[in-house]
C-alpha positions in Angstrom: -43.7 64.9 -100.2 -41.2 67.6 -100.6 -38.2 67.1 -98.3 -35.3 69.3 -97.4 -32.1 67.5 -96.3 -29.4 69.4 -94.4 -25.9 67.9 -94.8 -27.2 66.1 -97.9 -23.7 65.7 -99.3 -22.6 63.7 -96.3 -22.5 60.0 -95.6 -25.8 59.6 -93.9 -27.4 62.6 -95.8 -26.6 61.2 -99.2 -28.0 57.8 -98.5 -31.1 59.5 -97.1 -31.5 61.5 -100.3 -31.3 58.4 -102.4 -33.8 56.6 -100.2 -36.3 59.5 -100.5 -36.0 59.6 -104.3 -36.5 55.8 -104.4 -39.8 56.3 -102.6 -41.0 59.0 -105.0 -40.3 62.1 -102.9 -39.0 65.4 -104.1 -35.7 66.5 -102.5 -33.8 69.7 -101.9 -30.3 69.4 -100.7 -29.1 72.1 -98.4 -25.3 72.4 -98.7 -22.6 75.0 -98.7 -21.4 76.4 -102.0 -17.9 75.0 -101.2 -19.3 71.5 -100.3 -18.1 68.4 -102.2 -21.2 66.9 -103.8 -19.8 63.8 -105.5 -22.2 61.6 -103.5 -25.1 63.5 -105.1 -23.9 63.3 -108.7 -26.6 62.5 -111.3 -29.5 62.7 -108.9 -32.7 64.5 -109.8 -32.7 66.9 -106.9 -32.6 70.7 -106.3 -29.9 72.5 -104.4 -30.2 75.3 -101.8 -27.0 76.9 -100.6 -26.0 78.3 -97.3 -24.2 77.8 -94.0 -26.0 75.6 -91.4 -26.0 78.7 -89.1 -27.6 81.0 -91.7 -31.2 81.1 -90.4 -32.4 83.3 -93.3 -31.0 80.9 -96.0 -32.5 77.9 -94.2 -35.9 79.5 -94.0 -35.8 80.4 -97.7 -34.8 76.8 -98.5 -37.6 75.4 -96.4 -40.4 77.3 -98.1 -42.9 74.7 -99.5 -41.1 71.8 -97.8 -43.3 69.2 -96.0 -40.4 67.5 -94.2 -37.0 68.7 -93.0 -34.3 66.1 -92.3 -31.5 67.6 -90.2 -28.4 65.4 -90.7 -25.7 68.1 -90.9 -23.1 67.8 -88.2 -19.5 68.1 -87.5 -18.5 64.5 -86.7 -14.8 64.0 -85.7 -12.9 61.9 -83.2 -9.7 62.8 -81.4 -8.5 66.3 -80.9 -11.0 68.7 -82.7 -11.9 72.3 -83.0 -14.5 72.4 -80.2 -15.6 75.9 -81.1 -16.4 75.0 -84.7 -18.1 71.8 -83.5 -20.3 73.9 -81.2 -21.2 76.3 -84.0 -22.2 73.5 -86.3 -23.8 71.0 -83.9 -25.4 73.4 -81.4 -25.9 76.7 -83.1 -26.6 75.1 -86.4 -29.4 73.0 -84.9 -30.8 76.0 -83.2 -31.0 77.8 -86.6 -32.6 74.8 -88.3 -35.3 74.6 -85.6 -36.0 78.4 -85.8 -36.2 78.3 -89.6 -38.5 75.3 -89.5 -40.8 77.0 -87.0 -41.0 80.1 -89.2 -41.6 78.1 -92.3 -44.3 76.1 -90.6 -42.8 72.7 -91.7 -45.1 69.8 -91.0 -42.4 67.4 -89.7 -38.7 67.7 -88.7 -36.6 64.6 -88.3 -33.4 65.2 -86.4 -30.4 62.8 -86.6 -29.1 62.8 -83.1 -26.9 60.1 -81.6 -27.1 57.3 -79.1 -24.2 59.1 -77.3 -26.7 61.6 -75.7 -27.4 58.9 -73.1 -23.8 58.9 -72.0 -22.1 55.9 -70.3 -24.9 53.6 -69.2 -22.5 51.4 -67.2 -23.4 48.3 -69.2 -27.2 48.8 -68.6 -29.4 47.9 -71.6 -31.6 51.0 -72.1 -34.5 52.2 -74.1 -35.5 55.7 -75.2 -36.9 56.6 -71.8 -33.5 56.4 -70.2 -32.2 59.7 -68.7 -28.5 60.4 -68.8 -26.7 59.7 -65.6 -23.1 60.7 -66.7 -22.4 64.2 -65.6 -19.3 64.9 -67.7 -18.7 64.5 -71.4 -16.1 62.2 -73.0 -15.6 64.5 -76.0 -16.7 67.8 -77.7 -18.9 65.7 -80.0 -20.6 64.1 -77.0 -21.2 67.5 -75.4 -22.4 69.3 -78.4 -24.8 66.6 -79.6 -26.3 66.5 -76.1 -26.7 70.3 -76.1 -28.3 70.1 -79.5 -30.8 67.4 -78.3 -31.8 69.7 -75.4 -32.6 72.4 -78.0 -34.7 69.9 -80.0 -36.6 68.8 -76.8 -37.3 72.5 -76.0 -38.6 73.1 -79.6 -40.9 70.1 -79.2 -42.3 71.5 -76.0 -43.0 74.8 -77.8 -45.0 73.0 -80.5 -42.5 72.2 -83.3 -43.2 68.6 -84.6 -39.7 67.1 -84.3 -38.8 63.4 -84.2 -35.4 62.4 -82.9 -33.4 59.4 -84.2 -30.5 58.2 -82.1 -28.2 56.0 -84.2 -25.2 54.1 -82.8 -22.1 53.5 -85.0 -23.2 54.0 -88.6 -21.6 51.9 -91.3 -22.1 51.1 -95.0 -20.8 51.6 -98.5 -18.6 54.7 -98.9 -18.5 55.5 -95.2 -15.7 57.9 -94.4 -14.9 56.7 -90.8 -14.5 52.9 -91.0 -13.4 52.6 -94.7 -9.8 53.8 -94.4 -9.1 51.6 -91.4 -10.8 48.7 -93.1 -8.5 49.3 -96.1 -5.5 49.2 -93.8 -6.7 45.9 -92.2 -7.2 44.3 -95.6 -3.7 45.3 -96.7 -2.3 43.8 -93.5 -1.2 47.2 -92.4 -3.3 47.4 -89.2 -0.9 45.9 -86.7 -2.2 47.4 -83.4 -5.4 48.5 -81.9 -6.9 49.3 -78.5 -9.9 48.6 -76.3 -10.7 44.9 -76.7 -13.6 45.1 -74.2 -15.0 48.2 -75.7 -18.6 47.6 -76.8 -19.9 49.3 -80.0 -23.4 49.5 -81.3 -23.9 49.3 -85.0 -26.5 50.3 -87.6 -26.4 50.2 -91.4 -26.7 53.6 -93.0 -29.5 52.4 -95.4 -31.5 51.0 -92.4 -31.0 54.4 -90.7 -32.2 56.3 -93.8 -35.4 54.1 -94.0 -36.1 54.7 -90.3 -35.8 58.4 -90.7 -38.3 58.3 -93.6 -40.7 56.2 -91.6 -40.4 58.6 -88.7 -41.4 61.5 -91.1 -44.4 59.4 -92.3 -45.6 57.9 -89.1 -44.0 59.0 -85.9 -45.7 61.4 -83.5 -44.1 64.7 -82.7 -41.6 64.4 -79.8 -40.9 60.7 -80.3 -37.3 59.4 -79.8 -36.0 56.2 -81.5 -32.8 54.4 -80.9 -31.3 53.0 -84.1 -28.9 50.1 -83.3 -28.8 46.6 -84.7 -26.5 44.8 -82.4 -23.5 45.2 -80.0 -20.1 43.7 -80.3 -16.8 44.2 -78.5 -13.9 45.3 -80.5 -12.1 42.0 -79.8 -15.1 40.1 -81.2 -15.2 42.2 -84.3 -11.5 41.7 -85.2 -11.6 38.0 -84.4 -14.5 37.7 -86.8 -12.7 39.7 -89.5 -9.6 37.6 -89.0 -11.6 34.3 -89.4 -13.4 35.4 -92.5 -10.4 37.0 -94.3 -7.4 34.9 -93.0 -5.7 38.2 -92.0 -4.3 38.1 -88.5 -6.1 40.3 -86.0 -4.0 43.2 -84.9 -2.3 43.1 -81.5 -4.0 45.0 -78.7 -2.3 48.0 -77.1 -2.7 47.9 -73.3 -5.0 50.6 -72.2 -2.5 52.1 -69.7 -0.1 52.8 -72.6 -2.9 54.6 -74.5 -3.8 56.6 -71.4 -0.1 57.6 -71.0 0.0 58.9 -74.5 -3.2 60.8 -74.0 -1.8 62.4 -70.8 1.4 63.4 -72.7 -0.7 65.1 -75.3 -2.6 66.9 -72.6 0.6 68.2 -70.9 2.1 69.2 -74.3 -0.7 71.6 -74.9 -2.4 69.5 -77.7 -5.7 70.3 -76.1 -5.7 74.0 -77.2 -8.4 73.3 -79.8 -10.7 72.0 -77.1 -10.9 72.1 -73.3 -7.7 70.8 -71.6 -9.5 68.4 -69.4 -10.7 66.2 -72.3 -7.5 65.9 -74.3 -6.6 62.5 -73.0 -10.1 61.3 -73.1 -10.5 62.4 -76.7 -7.2 60.7 -77.7 -8.4 57.5 -76.1 -11.8 57.8 -77.8 -10.0 58.2 -81.1 -7.6 55.3 -80.6 -10.3 52.9 -79.4 -13.3 54.0 -81.5 -11.6 54.1 -84.9 -10.7 50.4 -84.7 -13.9 49.4 -83.0 -16.2 51.2 -85.3 -14.4 50.1 -88.4 -14.7 46.5 -87.4 -18.4 47.0 -86.9 -18.6 47.6 -90.6 -18.3 43.8 -91.2 -19.5 42.7 -87.8 -23.0 43.9 -88.6 -23.1 41.9 -91.7 -22.2 38.9 -89.5 -25.2 39.7 -87.3 -27.5 39.6 -90.3 -25.9 37.0 -92.5 -22.6 35.2 -91.9 -22.3 34.1 -95.5 -23.0 37.5 -97.0 -20.5 39.0 -94.6 -17.8 36.6 -95.7 -18.4 37.4 -99.3 -18.3 41.2 -98.7 -15.2 41.1 -96.5 -13.3 39.0 -99.0 -14.5 41.2 -101.9 -13.3 44.4 -100.1 -10.0 42.8 -99.3 -9.4 41.6 -102.8 -10.2 45.1 -104.1 -7.8 46.7 -101.7 -5.0 44.3 -102.5 -5.4 44.7 -106.3 -5.3 48.5 -105.9 -2.1 48.5 -103.8 
């Protein structure tokens, strides 16, 4: 099959491109002219250039494509440019859907997020769950929810789209957990927050395979949650500490984190987003960075304790030798 991948130069997109090539498919990477494409070096793929909001460029790139994988997104924690995030995640998705409709693509696979379900108050859910949370914890949460609504509308209008809802994505070369993992391995991660915070985890290669299987087999309109296991942040760091011998960082009491977030709010740091969410986004950043980074090795533990120990020790040795 001929596949077009938006955001192909990104973490998830690049792993998806490689998985498609491994299965014998032809791939076109849709990226900006200014994009860093190091992850795609030496791959036998074609390139199509344009902004994710450029409907005409998208439609041209989709000509002859059997499948479109939409992985392009603005993913950022903390204080972000909410307007830019909306242009990328909401308007960009709208453009992809319109172009796919015009190009008569046989199947679109959309990389959504488990976050669209909101706070489930500890309830174990499946794909039929309807969001109960009325507000949004971050601009990312809001824009991905809005994008999913557009996808659902496109399905109702006849476009064959399958939605994949991954939890925290981890794996080799990941940009979100890697830097924090490096700090931990160097003994530089002294504090963290949110010990009871539960994080779902999925390996990027498992996610890529699921997206391909969705293109091959899933019915239009299907939703699939992609999450291997859940762990609290405290469990993750305790595991890392046991396997590496590096002491777990001390936990920052949540009231202190909230106080810092409120100070940022009052100081006007929320000008890039809506004022109401400044404290929430700072808390999300402080808690999620440590929690999601730890998930990188925690998921290995869920699959194989021995393999996890080998990988964590190897990573830490590499980090120490480069310092």
